[in-house]
A tleap script that builds the chain and sets N, CA, C and O, in Angstrom:
source leaprc.protein.ff14SB
mol = sequence {
  NMET ASN ILE ILE HIE LYS ARG ARG LEU CYS
  TYR ILE SER LEU CYS ALA LEU GLY LEU ALA
  LEU ALA VAL GLY LEU ILE LEU TYR ALA LEU
  LYS GLN ASN ILE ASN VAL PHE VAL THR PRO
  SER GLU ILE GLU SER HIE HIE LEU THR SER
  GLU ASP HIE PHE ARG LEU GLY GLY MET VAL
  LYS PRO GLY THR VAL ILE ARG ASP LYS ASN
  SER LEU ASN VAL ALA PHE THR VAL THR ASP
  PHE LYS ARG ASP ILE SER VAL ASN PHE ILE
  GLY ALA LEU PRO ASP LEU PHE ARG GLU GLY
  LYS GLY VAL ILE ALA GLU GLY SER VAL ASN
  ALA GLN GLY VAL PHE ILE ALA THR GLN ILE
  LEU ALA LYS HIE ASP GLU ASN TYR MET PRO
  LYS LYS ILE SER ARG VAL VAL ASN GLU GLY
  GLY CLYS
}
set mol.1.N position { 20.730 38.152 42.469 }
set mol.1.CA position { 19.368 38.178 41.562 }
set mol.1.C position { 18.431 38.838 42.419 }
set mol.1.O position { 18.333 38.464 43.588 }
set mol.2.N position { 17.700 39.815 41.958 }
set mol.2.CA position { 16.761 40.399 42.581 }
set mol.2.C position { 15.287 39.791 42.511 }
set mol.2.O position { 15.063 38.745 41.902 }
set mol.3.N position { 14.370 40.462 43.126 }
set mol.3.CA position { 12.937 39.807 43.207 }
set mol.3.C position { 12.351 39.430 41.807 }
set mol.3.O position { 11.794 38.384 41.471 }
set mol.4.N position { 12.632 40.599 41.048 }
set mol.4.CA position { 11.922 40.480 39.709 }
set mol.4.C position { 12.471 39.451 38.831 }
set mol.4.O position { 11.749 38.881 38.013 }
set mol.5.N position { 13.602 39.209 38.950 }
set mol.5.CA position { 14.229 38.051 38.166 }
set mol.5.C position { 13.878 36.680 38.800 }
set mol.5.O position { 13.720 35.650 38.143 }
set mol.6.N position { 13.771 36.777 40.148 }
set mol.6.CA position { 13.301 35.252 40.437 }
set mol.6.C position { 11.759 35.163 39.961 }
set mol.6.O position { 11.375 34.209 39.284 }
set mol.7.N position { 11.017 36.063 40.299 }
set mol.7.CA position { 9.518 36.033 39.915 }
set mol.7.C position { 9.510 35.537 38.255 }
set mol.7.O position { 8.746 34.684 37.804 }
set mol.8.N position { 10.457 36.217 37.539 }
set mol.8.CA position { 10.276 35.759 36.036 }
set mol.8.C position { 10.821 34.225 35.985 }
set mol.8.O position { 10.215 33.418 35.280 }
set mol.9.N position { 11.698 33.918 36.558 }
set mol.9.CA position { 12.221 32.524 36.445 }
set mol.9.C position { 11.073 31.747 37.037 }
set mol.9.O position { 10.777 30.791 36.320 }
set mol.10.N position { 10.391 31.851 38.039 }
set mol.10.CA position { 9.640 31.045 38.350 }
set mol.10.C position { 8.264 30.923 37.360 }
set mol.10.O position { 7.728 29.844 37.109 }
set mol.11.N position { 7.875 32.014 36.933 }
set mol.11.CA position { 6.717 31.956 35.829 }
set mol.11.C position { 7.206 31.007 34.590 }
set mol.11.O position { 6.568 30.015 34.236 }
set mol.12.N position { 8.419 31.439 33.981 }
set mol.12.CA position { 9.121 30.559 33.026 }
set mol.12.C position { 9.214 28.984 33.170 }
set mol.12.O position { 9.066 28.139 32.287 }
set mol.13.N position { 9.478 28.824 34.415 }
set mol.13.CA position { 9.424 27.319 35.022 }
set mol.13.C position { 8.164 26.799 35.216 }
set mol.13.O position { 8.041 25.651 34.787 }
set mol.14.N position { 7.127 27.315 35.760 }
set mol.14.CA position { 6.032 26.818 35.649 }
set mol.14.C position { 5.117 26.742 34.075 }
set mol.14.O position { 4.311 25.862 33.771 }
set mol.15.N position { 5.468 27.773 33.348 }
set mol.15.CA position { 5.099 27.273 32.015 }
set mol.15.C position { 5.602 26.345 31.131 }
set mol.15.O position { 4.874 25.896 30.246 }
set mol.16.N position { 7.003 25.917 31.275 }
set mol.16.CA position { 7.742 24.904 31.000 }
set mol.16.C position { 7.233 23.619 31.505 }
set mol.16.O position { 7.169 22.652 30.747 }
set mol.17.N position { 6.843 23.542 32.809 }
set mol.17.CA position { 6.511 22.405 33.491 }
set mol.17.C position { 4.972 22.080 32.929 }
set mol.17.O position { 4.696 20.926 32.602 }
set mol.18.N position { 3.968 23.166 32.830 }
set mol.18.CA position { 2.637 23.025 32.226 }
set mol.18.C position { 2.579 22.466 30.970 }
set mol.18.O position { 1.743 21.618 30.660 }
set mol.19.N position { 3.750 23.064 29.945 }
set mol.19.CA position { 3.611 22.748 28.755 }
set mol.19.C position { 3.976 21.186 28.532 }
set mol.19.O position { 3.337 20.449 27.781 }
set mol.20.N position { 5.104 20.789 29.300 }
set mol.20.CA position { 5.493 19.458 29.271 }
set mol.20.C position { 4.334 18.464 29.923 }
set mol.20.O position { 4.014 17.368 29.464 }
set mol.21.N position { 3.905 18.959 30.834 }
set mol.21.CA position { 2.556 18.076 31.233 }
set mol.21.C position { 1.607 18.003 30.195 }
set mol.21.O position { 1.045 16.918 30.050 }
set mol.22.N position { 1.342 18.833 29.521 }
set mol.22.CA position { 0.208 18.869 28.490 }
set mol.22.C position { 0.707 17.959 27.230 }
set mol.22.O position { -0.168 17.209 26.796 }
set mol.23.N position { 1.819 17.910 26.653 }
set mol.23.CA position { 2.627 17.429 25.739 }
set mol.23.C position { 2.542 15.944 26.136 }
set mol.23.O position { 2.097 15.156 25.301 }
set mol.24.N position { 2.948 15.482 27.393 }
set mol.24.CA position { 2.602 14.077 27.939 }
set mol.24.C position { 1.379 13.571 27.886 }
set mol.24.O position { 1.208 12.413 27.507 }
set mol.25.N position { 0.447 14.297 28.225 }
set mol.25.CA position { -1.092 13.851 28.266 }
set mol.25.C position { -1.408 13.642 26.850 }
set mol.25.O position { -1.945 12.592 26.495 }
set mol.26.N position { -1.086 14.653 25.943 }
set mol.26.CA position { -1.571 14.429 24.617 }
set mol.26.C position { -0.958 13.114 23.859 }
set mol.26.O position { -1.619 12.457 23.055 }
set mol.27.N position { 0.320 12.834 24.202 }
set mol.27.CA position { 1.005 11.564 23.704 }
set mol.27.C position { 0.472 10.559 24.212 }
set mol.27.O position { 0.253 9.650 23.412 }
set mol.28.N position { 0.104 10.342 25.530 }
set mol.28.CA position { -0.441 9.305 26.075 }
set mol.28.C position { -1.826 9.048 25.663 }
set mol.28.O position { -2.184 7.879 25.522 }
set mol.29.N position { -2.715 10.098 25.435 }
set mol.29.CA position { -4.073 9.882 24.591 }
set mol.29.C position { -3.809 9.281 23.262 }
set mol.29.O position { -4.444 8.290 22.899 }
set mol.30.N position { -2.924 9.822 22.538 }
set mol.30.CA position { -2.695 9.345 21.216 }
set mol.30.C position { -2.166 8.075 21.074 }
set mol.30.O position { -2.321 7.460 20.020 }
set mol.31.N position { -1.614 7.652 21.926 }
set mol.31.CA position { -0.845 6.230 21.902 }
set mol.31.C position { -2.055 5.223 21.797 }
set mol.31.O position { -1.882 4.213 21.115 }
set mol.32.N position { -3.267 5.423 22.422 }
set mol.32.CA position { -4.246 4.521 22.664 }
set mol.32.C position { -4.862 4.255 21.409 }
set mol.32.O position { -5.393 3.174 21.155 }
set mol.33.N position { -4.804 5.250 20.585 }
set mol.33.CA position { -5.365 5.308 19.015 }
set mol.33.C position { -4.538 4.825 17.984 }
set mol.33.O position { -5.068 4.638 16.889 }
set mol.34.N position { -3.300 4.580 18.130 }
set mol.34.CA position { -2.589 4.156 17.239 }
set mol.34.C position { -2.639 2.627 16.768 }
set mol.34.O position { -2.181 1.738 17.485 }
set mol.35.N position { -3.255 2.356 15.446 }
set mol.35.CA position { -3.194 0.953 15.065 }
set mol.35.C position { -2.285 0.615 14.112 }
set mol.35.O position { -2.525 0.682 12.906 }
set mol.36.N position { -1.160 0.222 14.626 }
set mol.36.CA position { -0.212 -0.218 13.762 }
set mol.36.C position { -0.395 -1.680 13.367 }
set mol.36.O position { -1.195 -2.363 14.007 }
set mol.37.N position { 0.400 -2.282 12.201 }
set mol.37.CA position { 0.175 -3.670 11.939 }
set mol.37.C position { 1.394 -4.367 11.707 }
set mol.37.O position { 2.429 -3.721 11.540 }
set mol.38.N position { 1.393 -5.575 11.679 }
set mol.38.CA position { 2.544 -6.360 11.589 }
set mol.38.C position { 2.651 -7.016 9.918 }
set mol.38.O position { 1.678 -7.363 9.247 }
set mol.39.N position { 3.663 -7.053 9.616 }
set mol.39.CA position { 3.834 -7.508 8.072 }
set mol.39.C position { 4.205 -9.004 8.277 }
set mol.39.O position { 4.579 -9.291 9.414 }
set mol.40.N position { 4.155 -10.143 7.222 }
set mol.40.CA position { 4.266 -11.411 7.189 }
set mol.40.C position { 5.765 -11.512 7.687 }
set mol.40.O position { 5.944 -12.426 8.491 }
set mol.41.N position { 6.792 -10.811 7.392 }
set mol.41.CA position { 8.231 -11.006 7.781 }
set mol.41.C position { 8.238 -10.911 9.263 }
set mol.41.O position { 8.832 -11.764 9.922 }
set mol.42.N position { 7.562 -9.845 9.867 }
set mol.42.CA position { 7.762 -9.752 11.420 }
set mol.42.C position { 6.944 -10.626 12.205 }
set mol.42.O position { 7.023 -10.647 13.433 }
set mol.43.N position { 6.081 -11.425 11.478 }
set mol.43.CA position { 5.391 -12.464 12.346 }
set mol.43.C position { 6.325 -13.355 13.263 }
set mol.43.O position { 6.122 -13.497 14.468 }
set mol.44.N position { 7.434 -13.974 12.527 }
set mol.44.CA position { 8.327 -14.925 13.349 }
set mol.44.C position { 9.223 -14.073 14.268 }
set mol.44.O position { 9.555 -14.462 15.388 }
set mol.45.N position { 9.540 -13.078 13.825 }
set mol.45.CA position { 10.404 -12.163 14.625 }
set mol.45.C position { 9.786 -11.794 15.949 }
set mol.45.O position { 10.493 -11.728 16.955 }
set mol.46.N position { 8.346 -11.522 15.991 }
set mol.46.CA position { 7.689 -10.947 17.191 }
set mol.46.C position { 7.407 -12.181 18.118 }
set mol.46.O position { 7.128 -12.094 19.314 }
set mol.47.N position { 7.532 -13.472 17.319 }
set mol.47.CA position { 6.939 -14.793 18.037 }
set mol.47.C position { 5.565 -14.575 18.432 }
set mol.47.O position { 5.197 -14.699 19.600 }
set mol.48.N position { 4.771 -14.240 17.440 }
set mol.48.CA position { 3.282 -14.178 17.650 }
set mol.48.C position { 2.764 -15.686 17.751 }
set mol.48.O position { 3.314 -16.536 17.051 }
set mol.49.N position { 1.861 -15.988 18.490 }
set mol.49.CA position { 1.217 -17.319 18.665 }
set mol.49.C position { -0.302 -17.226 18.417 }
set mol.49.O position { -0.889 -16.155 18.260 }
set mol.50.N position { -0.833 -18.321 18.398 }
set mol.50.CA position { -2.516 -18.422 18.262 }
set mol.50.C position { -3.188 -17.551 19.214 }
set mol.50.O position { -4.261 -17.038 18.897 }
set mol.51.N position { -2.682 -17.345 20.300 }
set mol.51.CA position { -3.350 -16.565 21.241 }
set mol.51.C position { -3.248 -15.032 20.868 }
set mol.51.O position { -4.172 -14.280 21.177 }
set mol.52.N position { -2.386 -14.673 20.357 }
set mol.52.CA position { -2.081 -13.218 20.158 }
set mol.52.C position { -3.140 -12.723 18.888 }
set mol.52.O position { -3.236 -13.356 17.837 }
set mol.53.N position { -3.811 -11.636 19.153 }
set mol.53.CA position { -4.716 -10.962 18.143 }
set mol.53.C position { -4.012 -9.626 17.786 }
set mol.53.O position { -3.650 -8.754 18.576 }
set mol.54.N position { -3.879 -9.645 16.312 }
set mol.54.CA position { -3.238 -8.365 15.933 }
set mol.54.C position { -3.660 -8.275 14.586 }
set mol.54.O position { -4.447 -9.086 14.098 }
set mol.55.N position { -3.127 -7.236 13.906 }
set mol.55.CA position { -3.250 -6.645 12.557 }
set mol.55.C position { -2.221 -7.053 11.549 }
set mol.55.O position { -1.043 -6.759 11.749 }
set mol.56.N position { -2.614 -7.758 10.408 }
set mol.56.CA position { -1.686 -8.147 9.555 }
set mol.56.C position { -1.713 -7.234 8.367 }
set mol.56.O position { -2.775 -7.223 7.744 }
set mol.57.N position { -0.793 -6.506 7.962 }
set mol.57.CA position { -0.589 -5.627 6.812 }
set mol.57.C position { 0.076 -6.271 5.513 }
set mol.57.O position { 0.893 -7.191 5.542 }
set mol.58.N position { -0.368 -5.691 4.464 }
set mol.58.CA position { 0.503 -6.237 3.326 }
set mol.58.C position { -0.164 -5.950 2.023 }
set mol.58.O position { -1.098 -5.151 1.948 }
set mol.59.N position { 0.363 -6.670 0.880 }
set mol.59.CA position { -0.484 -6.611 -0.365 }
set mol.59.C position { -0.995 -7.994 -0.571 }
set mol.59.O position { -0.388 -8.997 -0.195 }
set mol.60.N position { -2.249 -8.001 -1.244 }
set mol.60.CA position { -2.778 -9.111 -1.635 }
set mol.60.C position { -2.065 -9.584 -2.858 }
set mol.60.O position { -2.029 -8.828 -3.829 }
set mol.61.N position { -1.466 -10.818 -2.917 }
set mol.61.CA position { -0.624 -11.493 -3.992 }
set mol.61.C position { -1.747 -11.655 -5.038 }
set mol.61.O position { -2.869 -12.095 -4.786 }
set mol.62.N position { -1.317 -11.256 -6.210 }
set mol.62.CA position { -2.032 -11.448 -7.455 }
set mol.62.C position { -1.986 -12.947 -7.816 }
set mol.62.O position { -0.900 -13.487 -8.026 }
set mol.63.N position { -3.159 -13.634 -7.893 }
set mol.63.CA position { -3.560 -14.750 -8.472 }
set mol.63.C position { -3.834 -15.695 -7.470 }
set mol.63.O position { -3.875 -16.907 -7.682 }
set mol.64.N position { -4.063 -15.047 -6.149 }
set mol.64.CA position { -4.149 -16.081 -4.822 }
set mol.64.C position { -5.627 -16.183 -4.332 }
set mol.64.O position { -6.053 -17.077 -3.601 }
set mol.65.N position { -6.439 -15.013 -4.899 }
set mol.65.CA position { -7.778 -14.964 -4.157 }
set mol.65.C position { -8.493 -16.193 -4.904 }
set mol.65.O position { -8.530 -16.553 -6.081 }
set mol.66.N position { -9.104 -16.732 -3.576 }
set mol.66.CA position { -9.925 -18.113 -3.860 }
set mol.66.C position { -11.364 -17.862 -3.179 }
set mol.66.O position { -11.401 -17.719 -1.957 }
set mol.67.N position { -12.420 -17.809 -3.854 }
set mol.67.CA position { -13.767 -17.436 -3.180 }
set mol.67.C position { -14.515 -18.876 -3.231 }
set mol.67.O position { -14.572 -19.526 -4.275 }
set mol.68.N position { -14.991 -19.243 -2.205 }
set mol.68.CA position { -16.242 -20.311 -2.235 }
set mol.68.C position { -17.412 -19.934 -2.606 }
set mol.68.O position { -18.019 -18.972 -2.134 }
set mol.69.N position { -17.877 -20.817 -3.649 }
set mol.69.CA position { -19.075 -20.492 -4.350 }
set mol.69.C position { -20.405 -20.569 -3.454 }
set mol.69.O position { -21.432 -19.979 -3.788 }
set mol.70.N position { -20.318 -21.234 -2.453 }
set mol.70.CA position { -21.402 -21.712 -1.637 }
set mol.70.C position { -21.497 -20.970 -0.284 }
set mol.70.O position { -22.407 -21.207 0.511 }
set mol.71.N position { -20.512 -20.051 -0.049 }
set mol.71.CA position { -20.503 -19.228 1.202 }
set mol.71.C position { -19.559 -18.171 1.140 }
set mol.71.O position { -18.879 -18.064 0.119 }
set mol.72.N position { -19.404 -17.325 2.137 }
set mol.72.CA position { -18.679 -16.167 2.131 }
set mol.72.C position { -17.086 -16.496 2.289 }
set mol.72.O position { -16.273 -15.588 2.456 }
set mol.73.N position { -16.774 -17.639 2.234 }
set mol.73.CA position { -15.181 -18.054 2.785 }
set mol.73.C position { -14.458 -17.579 1.720 }
set mol.73.O position { -14.714 -17.904 0.561 }
set mol.74.N position { -13.485 -16.760 2.060 }
set mol.74.CA position { -12.500 -16.159 1.020 }
set mol.74.C position { -11.008 -16.642 1.518 }
set mol.74.O position { -10.725 -16.457 2.702 }
set mol.75.N position { -10.089 -17.230 0.682 }
set mol.75.CA position { -8.729 -17.369 0.911 }
set mol.75.C position { -7.748 -16.602 -0.023 }
set mol.75.O position { -7.879 -16.557 -1.246 }
set mol.76.N position { -6.772 -16.016 0.667 }
set mol.76.CA position { -6.022 -15.278 -0.209 }
set mol.76.C position { -4.569 -15.151 0.331 }
set mol.76.O position { -4.456 -15.533 1.496 }
set mol.77.N position { -3.608 -14.768 -0.171 }
set mol.77.CA position { -2.261 -14.521 0.285 }
set mol.77.C position { -1.832 -13.399 0.357 }
set mol.77.O position { -1.942 -12.678 -0.635 }
set mol.78.N position { -1.151 -12.854 1.663 }
set mol.78.CA position { -0.708 -11.475 1.906 }
set mol.78.C position { 0.976 -11.627 1.765 }
set mol.78.O position { 1.687 -12.516 2.234 }
set mol.79.N position { 1.313 -10.601 1.058 }
set mol.79.CA position { 2.729 -10.420 0.891 }
set mol.79.C position { 3.408 -9.110 1.371 }
set mol.79.O position { 2.849 -8.015 1.307 }
set mol.80.N position { 4.657 -9.312 1.855 }
set mol.80.CA position { 5.196 -7.867 1.912 }
set mol.80.C position { 6.542 -8.018 0.840 }
set mol.80.O position { 7.500 -7.261 0.996 }
set mol.81.N position { 6.544 -8.845 -0.039 }
set mol.81.CA position { 7.563 -8.995 -1.080 }
set mol.81.C position { 8.764 -9.666 -0.574 }
set mol.81.O position { 9.740 -9.761 -1.318 }
set mol.82.N position { 8.795 -10.176 0.702 }
set mol.82.CA position { 9.854 -10.964 1.382 }
set mol.82.C position { 9.325 -12.322 1.839 }
set mol.82.O position { 9.939 -13.377 1.683 }
set mol.83.N position { 8.177 -12.204 2.394 }
set mol.83.CA position { 7.424 -13.532 2.927 }
set mol.83.C position { 6.141 -13.273 2.405 }
set mol.83.O position { 5.841 -12.211 1.860 }
set mol.84.N position { 5.208 -14.447 2.599 }
set mol.84.CA position { 3.877 -14.429 2.404 }
set mol.84.C position { 3.208 -15.173 3.427 }
set mol.84.O position { 3.822 -16.038 4.050 }
set mol.85.N position { 2.011 -14.917 3.657 }
set mol.85.CA position { 1.073 -15.555 4.642 }
set mol.85.C position { -0.295 -16.010 3.992 }
set mol.85.O position { -0.822 -15.155 3.279 }
set mol.86.N position { -0.859 -17.043 4.102 }
set mol.86.CA position { -2.072 -17.377 3.924 }
set mol.86.C position { -3.167 -16.961 4.766 }
set mol.86.O position { -3.129 -17.149 5.982 }
set mol.87.N position { -4.358 -16.282 4.061 }
set mol.87.CA position { -5.289 -15.750 5.111 }
set mol.87.C position { -6.680 -16.400 4.741 }
set mol.87.O position { -6.969 -16.635 3.567 }
set mol.88.N position { -7.463 -16.659 5.714 }
set mol.88.CA position { -8.779 -17.243 5.448 }
set mol.88.C position { -9.667 -16.315 6.355 }
set mol.88.O position { -9.499 -16.042 7.543 }
set mol.89.N position { -10.699 -15.883 5.456 }
set mol.89.CA position { -11.844 -14.808 6.096 }
set mol.89.C position { -12.997 -15.429 5.667 }
set mol.89.O position { -13.053 -16.031 4.595 }
set mol.90.N position { -14.130 -15.299 6.608 }
set mol.90.CA position { -15.604 -15.818 6.347 }
set mol.90.C position { -16.246 -14.358 6.463 }
set mol.90.O position { -16.245 -13.846 7.582 }
set mol.91.N position { -16.823 -13.615 5.337 }
set mol.91.CA position { -17.597 -12.688 5.477 }
set mol.91.C position { -17.532 -12.053 4.198 }
set mol.91.O position { -16.979 -12.483 3.186 }
set mol.92.N position { -18.374 -10.613 4.409 }
set mol.92.CA position { -18.014 -9.747 3.120 }
set mol.92.C position { -16.833 -8.934 2.796 }
set mol.92.O position { -16.454 -8.212 3.718 }
set mol.93.N position { -16.202 -8.883 1.768 }
set mol.93.CA position { -14.971 -8.085 1.694 }
set mol.93.C position { -15.456 -6.610 1.216 }
set mol.93.O position { -16.447 -6.325 0.544 }
set mol.94.N position { -14.453 -5.752 1.768 }
set mol.94.CA position { -14.728 -4.435 1.209 }
set mol.94.C position { -14.664 -4.140 -0.247 }
set mol.94.O position { -14.037 -4.815 -1.063 }
set mol.95.N position { -15.393 -3.034 -0.517 }
set mol.95.CA position { -15.427 -2.850 -2.198 }
set mol.95.C position { -14.029 -2.671 -2.645 }
set mol.95.O position { -13.770 -3.090 -3.773 }
set mol.96.N position { -12.933 -2.035 -1.848 }
set mol.96.CA position { -11.835 -1.694 -2.355 }
set mol.96.C position { -10.755 -2.940 -2.435 }
set mol.96.O position { -9.593 -2.799 -2.816 }
set mol.97.N position { -11.369 -4.237 -1.991 }
set mol.97.CA position { -10.190 -5.300 -1.952 }
set mol.97.C position { -10.075 -5.779 -3.319 }
set mol.97.O position { -11.087 -6.055 -3.962 }
set mol.98.N position { -8.983 -5.889 -3.773 }
set mol.98.CA position { -8.557 -6.198 -5.061 }
set mol.98.C position { -6.989 -7.017 -4.823 }
set mol.98.O position { -6.223 -6.776 -3.889 }
set mol.99.N position { -6.770 -7.973 -5.865 }
set mol.99.CA position { -5.434 -8.466 -6.041 }
set mol.99.C position { -4.438 -7.323 -6.342 }
set mol.99.O position { -4.762 -6.444 -7.141 }
set mol.100.N position { -3.169 -7.307 -5.692 }
set mol.100.CA position { -2.279 -6.418 -5.830 }
set mol.100.C position { -2.303 -5.097 -5.115 }
set mol.100.O position { -1.396 -4.267 -5.173 }
set mol.101.N position { -3.704 -4.942 -4.264 }
set mol.101.CA position { -3.684 -3.601 -3.450 }
set mol.101.C position { -3.365 -4.086 -2.071 }
set mol.101.O position { -3.188 -5.262 -1.751 }
set mol.102.N position { -3.316 -3.047 -1.303 }
set mol.102.CA position { -3.046 -3.092 0.060 }
set mol.102.C position { -3.979 -3.587 0.950 }
set mol.102.O position { -5.103 -3.134 0.733 }
set mol.103.N position { -3.908 -4.363 1.881 }
set mol.103.CA position { -4.907 -4.768 2.846 }
set mol.103.C position { -4.394 -4.898 4.365 }
set mol.103.O position { -3.262 -5.283 4.659 }
set mol.104.N position { -5.344 -4.538 5.250 }
set mol.104.CA position { -5.137 -5.078 6.563 }
set mol.104.C position { -6.084 -5.895 7.146 }
set mol.104.O position { -7.249 -5.496 7.137 }
set mol.105.N position { -5.776 -7.141 7.737 }
set mol.105.CA position { -6.536 -8.112 8.099 }
set mol.105.C position { -6.282 -8.037 9.888 }
set mol.105.O position { -5.194 -7.867 10.440 }
set mol.106.N position { -7.380 -8.184 10.437 }
set mol.106.CA position { -7.222 -8.374 11.772 }
set mol.106.C position { -7.788 -9.889 12.315 }
set mol.106.O position { -8.816 -10.410 11.881 }
set mol.107.N position { -6.984 -10.431 13.257 }
set mol.107.CA position { -7.107 -11.701 13.511 }
set mol.107.C position { -5.996 -12.260 14.179 }
set mol.107.O position { -5.301 -11.578 14.932 }
set mol.108.N position { -5.751 -13.612 13.926 }
set mol.108.CA position { -4.852 -14.226 14.729 }
set mol.108.C position { -4.307 -15.750 13.739 }
set mol.108.O position { -4.936 -16.333 12.855 }
set mol.109.N position { -2.974 -16.049 14.285 }
set mol.109.CA position { -2.526 -17.376 13.467 }
set mol.109.C position { -2.853 -18.541 14.086 }
set mol.109.O position { -2.676 -18.724 15.290 }
set mol.110.N position { -3.318 -19.340 13.341 }
set mol.110.CA position { -3.705 -20.683 13.773 }
set mol.110.C position { -2.450 -21.681 13.785 }
set mol.110.O position { -1.391 -21.305 13.282 }
set mol.111.N position { -2.580 -23.060 14.410 }
set mol.111.CA position { -1.421 -23.672 14.628 }
set mol.111.C position { -0.679 -24.252 13.414 }
set mol.111.O position { 0.416 -24.810 13.494 }
set mol.112.N position { -1.584 -24.014 11.945 }
set mol.112.CA position { -1.033 -24.545 10.748 }
set mol.112.C position { -0.057 -23.178 10.060 }
set mol.112.O position { 0.685 -23.191 9.078 }
set mol.113.N position { -0.321 -22.301 10.791 }
set mol.113.CA position { 0.317 -21.041 10.289 }
set mol.113.C position { -0.501 -20.048 9.348 }
set mol.113.O position { 0.003 -19.009 8.921 }
set mol.114.N position { -1.918 -20.484 9.033 }
set mol.114.CA position { -2.769 -19.529 8.561 }
set mol.114.C position { -3.448 -18.649 9.297 }
set mol.114.O position { -4.177 -18.900 10.257 }
set mol.115.N position { -3.164 -17.482 8.772 }
set mol.115.CA position { -3.923 -16.266 9.478 }
set mol.115.C position { -5.674 -16.251 9.259 }
set mol.115.O position { -6.363 -16.138 8.245 }
set mol.116.N position { -5.936 -16.379 10.358 }
set mol.116.CA position { -7.597 -16.454 10.355 }
set mol.116.C position { -8.169 -14.959 10.942 }
set mol.116.O position { -8.143 -14.512 12.089 }
set mol.117.N position { -8.679 -14.391 9.713 }
set mol.117.CA position { -9.041 -12.971 9.513 }
set mol.117.C position { -10.527 -12.949 10.132 }
set mol.117.O position { -11.428 -13.705 9.767 }
set mol.118.N position { -10.657 -11.809 11.284 }
set mol.118.CA position { -12.110 -11.385 11.641 }
set mol.118.C position { -12.524 -10.233 11.065 }
set mol.118.O position { -13.704 -9.929 10.888 }
set mol.119.N position { -11.481 -9.516 10.736 }
set mol.119.CA position { -11.943 -8.342 9.778 }
set mol.119.C position { -11.113 -7.806 8.727 }
set mol.119.O position { -9.930 -7.665 9.039 }
set mol.120.N position { -11.441 -7.477 7.569 }
set mol.120.CA position { -10.575 -7.116 6.507 }
set mol.120.C position { -10.900 -5.595 6.172 }
set mol.120.O position { -12.030 -5.141 5.991 }
set mol.121.N position { -9.750 -4.918 6.123 }
set mol.121.CA position { -9.789 -3.304 5.868 }
set mol.121.C position { -8.942 -3.224 4.557 }
set mol.121.O position { -7.780 -3.625 4.489 }
set mol.122.N position { -9.601 -2.697 3.579 }
set mol.122.CA position { -8.858 -2.639 2.411 }
set mol.122.C position { -8.358 -1.009 2.254 }
set mol.122.O position { -9.050 -0.029 2.531 }
set mol.123.N position { -7.155 -1.003 1.803 }
set mol.123.CA position { -6.411 0.392 1.721 }
set mol.123.C position { -6.660 0.674 0.298 }
set mol.123.O position { -6.826 -0.160 -0.593 }
set mol.124.N position { -6.664 1.954 0.198 }
set mol.124.CA position { -6.795 2.825 -0.995 }
set mol.124.C position { -5.580 3.448 -1.164 }
set mol.124.O position { -4.879 3.697 -0.183 }
set mol.125.N position { -5.181 3.780 -2.476 }
set mol.125.CA position { -4.074 4.155 -2.916 }
set mol.125.C position { -3.897 5.706 -2.458 }
set mol.125.O position { -4.918 6.351 -2.222 }
set mol.126.N position { -2.709 6.271 -2.340 }
set mol.126.CA position { -2.720 7.742 -2.086 }
set mol.126.C position { -2.736 8.471 -3.303 }
set mol.126.O position { -2.670 9.692 -3.162 }
set mol.127.N position { -2.811 8.016 -4.515 }
set mol.127.CA position { -2.865 8.647 -5.768 }
set mol.127.C position { -3.861 8.874 -6.135 }
set mol.127.O position { -4.293 8.148 -7.030 }
set mol.128.N position { -4.872 10.199 -5.532 }
set mol.128.CA position { -6.219 10.594 -5.956 }
set mol.128.C position { -5.878 11.586 -6.975 }
set mol.128.O position { -5.066 12.509 -6.910 }
set mol.129.N position { -6.738 11.183 -8.038 }
set mol.129.CA position { -6.821 11.731 -9.337 }
set mol.129.C position { -8.145 12.318 -9.276 }
set mol.129.O position { -9.042 11.537 -8.960 }
set mol.130.N position { -8.483 13.580 -9.521 }
set mol.130.CA position { -9.886 14.115 -9.775 }
set mol.130.C position { -10.384 13.648 -11.190 }
set mol.130.O position { -9.574 13.320 -12.057 }
set mol.131.N position { -11.645 13.630 -11.381 }
set mol.131.CA position { -12.150 13.415 -12.654 }
set mol.131.C position { -11.618 14.484 -13.620 }
set mol.131.O position { -11.437 15.604 -13.143 }
set mol.132.N position { -11.382 14.307 -14.746 }
set mol.132.CA position { -10.894 15.260 -15.850 }
set mol.132.C position { -11.974 16.269 -16.155 }
set mol.132.O position { -13.038 15.773 -16.524 }
set mol.133.N position { -11.918 17.536 -16.079 }
set mol.133.CA position { -12.794 18.479 -16.264 }
set mol.133.C position { -12.398 19.222 -17.402 }
set mol.133.O position { -11.347 19.862 -17.422 }
set mol.134.N position { -13.313 19.158 -18.499 }
set mol.134.CA position { -13.013 20.014 -19.795 }
set mol.134.C position { -12.883 21.483 -19.361 }
set mol.134.O position { -13.715 21.937 -18.575 }
set mol.135.N position { -11.927 22.220 -19.809 }
set mol.135.CA position { -11.776 23.584 -19.479 }
set mol.135.C position { -12.653 24.419 -20.411 }
set mol.135.O position { -12.680 24.075 -21.592 }
set mol.136.N position { -13.292 25.355 -20.067 }
set mol.136.CA position { -13.981 26.249 -20.868 }
set mol.136.C position { -13.422 27.459 -20.848 }
set mol.136.O position { -13.585 28.168 -19.855 }
set mol.137.N position { -12.709 27.878 -21.877 }
set mol.137.CA position { -11.959 29.284 -21.918 }
set mol.137.C position { -13.137 30.374 -22.091 }
set mol.137.O position { -13.883 30.466 -23.065 }
set mol.138.N position { -13.140 31.051 -21.118 }
set mol.138.CA position { -14.037 32.485 -21.185 }
set mol.138.C position { -13.250 33.590 -21.977 }
set mol.138.O position { -12.364 34.232 -21.412 }
set mol.139.N position { -13.525 33.769 -23.071 }
set mol.139.CA position { -12.906 34.858 -23.831 }
set mol.139.C position { -13.586 36.089 -23.740 }
set mol.139.O position { -14.241 36.465 -24.712 }
set mol.140.N position { -13.512 36.936 -22.468 }
set mol.140.CA position { -14.267 38.085 -22.411 }
set mol.140.C position { -15.680 38.140 -22.457 }
set mol.140.O position { -16.297 39.113 -22.891 }
set mol.141.N position { -16.323 36.871 -21.912 }
set mol.141.CA position { -17.642 36.989 -21.942 }
set mol.141.C position { -18.376 36.451 -23.047 }
set mol.141.O position { -19.585 36.229 -22.977 }
set mol.142.N position { -17.675 36.234 -24.073 }
set mol.142.CA position { -18.199 36.132 -25.454 }
set mol.142.C position { -18.811 34.621 -25.509 }
set mol.142.O position { -19.336 34.206 -26.542 }
savepdb mol mol.pdb
quit
């Protein structure tokens, strides 16, 4: 191997090492911003206790939303269609919060197995449909 081949091999090795370092730093930075949630079925399998603060995700079970008329207390059930968990929340709910829609609740499970939420995030569906626009057919500027 002559000096030119050694120099090329050194440059390629340094570029590969730099690229691997850059990818590693990017993945490390993104790991801190990933917000995952736990479904009701996963709560038992992860052995979460009342000291654990986590995000619960699922669908609001239809017919389970109970609002207190004298306060901002709301009780509802979150389901993943395998298991259900009761959720209590005190505060204003987001505008997109509806029965049968997705929700993410942040909080912890108490000793009775009820999830006490400190924050509610409502998920919108991914089926965005723009307003129907009446088509105007332009026939040669007439």
